[in-house]
C-alpha positions, 0 to 999 in steps of 0.5 A: 890620073890619080882622080881616075883611079880614085873613081875606078876604086870608089866605083869598085868598092860601091859594086861589091857593096851591091854584090855582097849587100854590105851597107858599108861599101855603098858609100865609099870615100877616100878615106875608107880603111879597107884591110886590117885593124879597123878595115871593113873588109876581109880576105875574100872582100879584098880579093873580089875587089882587086878582081874588080879593081883590075877589070875596071882599070883595064876596061876604062884605061886599056892597061892590064895590072896586076895588084896582088902580087909579091910586090904588094904583099911585101910593102911595109905599109900594105897597099889593101889598108886603105882607098888612098893607099890603094890609089897611091900604089895603083898610080905607081904602078900605072906611072911605072908602065908607061 
């Protein structure tokens, strides 16, 4: 499942890069820092990314998830810090739903 989630996240980042015309988003990889510190995204980009990922998960996996909630915001390490942390967070959400 994690491989499918990673593909969805990377595709969503790439799609956002095309929409926003941001070259830094066009070739994402699993080590990409997203938000905070040396992250490439600002808060608006994160909101757009969350919406895109939620749409793609629903379309490709047939599962509805909410990424921006109290649980995500209360994590010691933000799930939006990097591609790896986001994939891990989504994978855990999906495992809990099944």
